[in-house]
ChimeraX commands (.cxc) that place a marker at each C-alpha (Angstrom):
marker #1 position 7.51,0.01,-16.07 radius 0.5
marker #1 position 3.73,0.24,-16.29 radius 0.5
marker #1 position 1.44,0.76,-13.30 radius 0.5
marker #1 position -0.43,-2.43,-14.21 radius 0.5
marker #1 position 2.74,-4.43,-13.52 radius 0.5
marker #1 position 2.36,-3.53,-9.85 radius 0.5
marker #1 position -1.36,-3.84,-9.33 radius 0.5
marker #1 position -2.85,-7.07,-10.61 radius 0.5
marker #1 position -6.44,-8.01,-9.83 radius 0.5
marker #1 position -6.75,-9.76,-6.49 radius 0.5
marker #1 position -9.56,-10.42,-4.10 radius 0.5
marker #1 position -10.28,-7.72,-1.54 radius 0.5
marker #1 position -9.37,-8.33,2.07 radius 0.5
marker #1 position -11.51,-7.41,5.04 radius 0.5
marker #1 position -10.08,-5.01,7.59 radius 0.5
marker #1 position -9.70,-7.95,9.98 radius 0.5
marker #1 position -7.67,-9.96,7.46 radius 0.5
marker #1 position -5.39,-6.97,6.87 radius 0.5
marker #1 position -4.94,-6.54,10.65 radius 0.5
marker #1 position -3.98,-10.21,10.96 radius 0.5
marker #1 position -1.54,-9.94,8.07 radius 0.5
marker #1 position 0.09,-6.81,9.50 radius 0.5
marker #1 position 0.39,-8.38,12.95 radius 0.5
marker #1 position 1.97,-11.55,11.58 radius 0.5
marker #1 position 4.44,-10.08,9.10 radius 0.5
marker #1 position 7.45,-7.76,9.19 radius 0.5
marker #1 position 6.76,-4.40,7.49 radius 0.5
marker #1 position 10.03,-4.87,5.59 radius 0.5
marker #1 position 8.52,-7.87,3.78 radius 0.5
marker #1 position 5.73,-6.00,1.96 radius 0.5
marker #1 position 4.71,-2.60,0.63 radius 0.5
marker #1 position 2.01,-0.75,2.55 radius 0.5
marker #1 position 0.71,2.19,0.53 radius 0.5
marker #1 position -1.81,4.79,1.69 radius 0.5
marker #1 position -3.44,6.39,-1.38 radius 0.5
marker #1 position -5.94,8.59,0.45 radius 0.5
marker #1 position -5.93,12.38,0.62 radius 0.5
marker #1 position -3.22,14.26,2.55 radius 0.5
marker #1 position -5.81,15.26,5.15 radius 0.5
marker #1 position -6.89,11.64,5.70 radius 0.5
marker #1 position -3.26,10.51,5.98 radius 0.5
marker #1 position -2.43,13.24,8.51 radius 0.5
marker #1 position -5.50,12.41,10.57 radius 0.5
marker #1 position -4.65,8.72,10.83 radius 0.5
marker #1 position -2.66,6.07,8.97 radius 0.5
marker #1 position -1.26,2.62,9.55 radius 0.5
marker #1 position 2.25,2.48,11.04 radius 0.5
marker #1 position 4.83,1.99,8.32 radius 0.5
marker #1 position 2.54,3.09,5.50 radius 0.5
marker #1 position 4.08,5.01,2.62 radius 0.5
marker #1 position 1.92,7.96,1.61 radius 0.5
marker #1 position 1.45,8.14,-2.16 radius 0.5
marker #1 position -1.79,9.90,-3.12 radius 0.5
marker #1 position -3.72,8.00,-5.78 radius 0.5
marker #1 position -3.12,10.71,-8.38 radius 0.5
marker #1 position 0.67,10.35,-7.92 radius 0.5
marker #1 position 0.97,6.55,-8.08 radius 0.5
marker #1 position 2.04,6.34,-11.71 radius 0.5
marker #1 position 4.87,8.87,-11.40 radius 0.5
marker #1 position 6.05,7.40,-8.06 radius 0.5
marker #1 position 6.10,3.70,-8.94 radius 0.5
marker #1 position 9.85,3.66,-8.35 radius 0.5
marker #1 position 9.09,3.96,-4.61 radius 0.5
marker #1 position 7.25,0.61,-4.55 radius 0.5
marker #1 position 9.32,-2.59,-4.57 radius 0.5
marker #1 position 7.76,-4.79,-7.29 radius 0.5
marker #1 position 9.26,-7.93,-5.73 radius 0.5
marker #1 position 7.18,-7.55,-2.56 radius 0.5
marker #1 position 3.45,-7.99,-2.03 radius 0.5
marker #1 position 1.64,-4.65,-1.92 radius 0.5
marker #1 position -1.28,-3.64,0.27 radius 0.5
marker #1 position -2.99,-0.45,-0.88 radius 0.5
marker #1 position -5.63,1.42,1.07 radius 0.5
marker link #1:1,2 radius 0.2
marker link #1:2,3 radius 0.2
marker link #1:3,4 radius 0.2
marker link #1:4,5 radius 0.2
marker link #1:5,6 radius 0.2
marker link #1:6,7 radius 0.2
marker link #1:7,8 radius 0.2
marker link #1:8,9 radius 0.2
marker link #1:9,10 radius 0.2
marker link #1:10,11 radius 0.2
marker link #1:11,12 radius 0.2
marker link #1:12,13 radius 0.2
marker link #1:13,14 radius 0.2
marker link #1:14,15 radius 0.2
marker link #1:15,16 radius 0.2
marker link #1:16,17 radius 0.2
marker link #1:17,18 radius 0.2
marker link #1:18,19 radius 0.2
marker link #1:19,20 radius 0.2
marker link #1:20,21 radius 0.2
marker link #1:21,22 radius 0.2
marker link #1:22,23 radius 0.2
marker link #1:23,24 radius 0.2
marker link #1:24,25 radius 0.2
marker link #1:25,26 radius 0.2
marker link #1:26,27 radius 0.2
marker link #1:27,28 radius 0.2
marker link #1:28,29 radius 0.2
marker link #1:29,30 radius 0.2
marker link #1:30,31 radius 0.2
marker link #1:31,32 radius 0.2
marker link #1:32,33 radius 0.2
marker link #1:33,34 radius 0.2
marker link #1:34,35 radius 0.2
marker link #1:35,36 radius 0.2
marker link #1:36,37 radius 0.2
marker link #1:37,38 radius 0.2
marker link #1:38,39 radius 0.2
marker link #1:39,40 radius 0.2
marker link #1:40,41 radius 0.2
marker link #1:41,42 radius 0.2
marker link #1:42,43 radius 0.2
marker link #1:43,44 radius 0.2
marker link #1:44,45 radius 0.2
marker link #1:45,46 radius 0.2
marker link #1:46,47 radius 0.2
marker link #1:47,48 radius 0.2
marker link #1:48,49 radius 0.2
marker link #1:49,50 radius 0.2
marker link #1:50,51 radius 0.2
marker link #1:51,52 radius 0.2
marker link #1:52,53 radius 0.2
marker link #1:53,54 radius 0.2
marker link #1:54,55 radius 0.2
marker link #1:55,56 radius 0.2
marker link #1:56,57 radius 0.2
marker link #1:57,58 radius 0.2
marker link #1:58,59 radius 0.2
marker link #1:59,60 radius 0.2
marker link #1:60,61 radius 0.2
marker link #1:61,62 radius 0.2
marker link #1:62,63 radius 0.2
marker link #1:63,64 radius 0.2
marker link #1:64,65 radius 0.2
marker link #1:65,66 radius 0.2
marker link #1:66,67 radius 0.2
marker link #1:67,68 radius 0.2
marker link #1:68,69 radius 0.2
marker link #1:69,70 radius 0.2
marker link #1:70,71 radius 0.2
marker link #1:71,72 radius 0.2
marker link #1:72,73 radius 0.2
view
């Protein structure tokens, strides 16, 4: 499977819209992926976020459920 199958162009969401989405949906219903540096992730991350540094996305695609919406930050 190709990385482009997971990440299709979509409009960006504001931080407020993401907060509303997270508050109104079960974490089991979507993928939440933190692609920042290890230091940034350790300092602070959203509850339930899977840490996959941007440089590792392609080799770790199997960890992201393609049937669920994905939020990447």
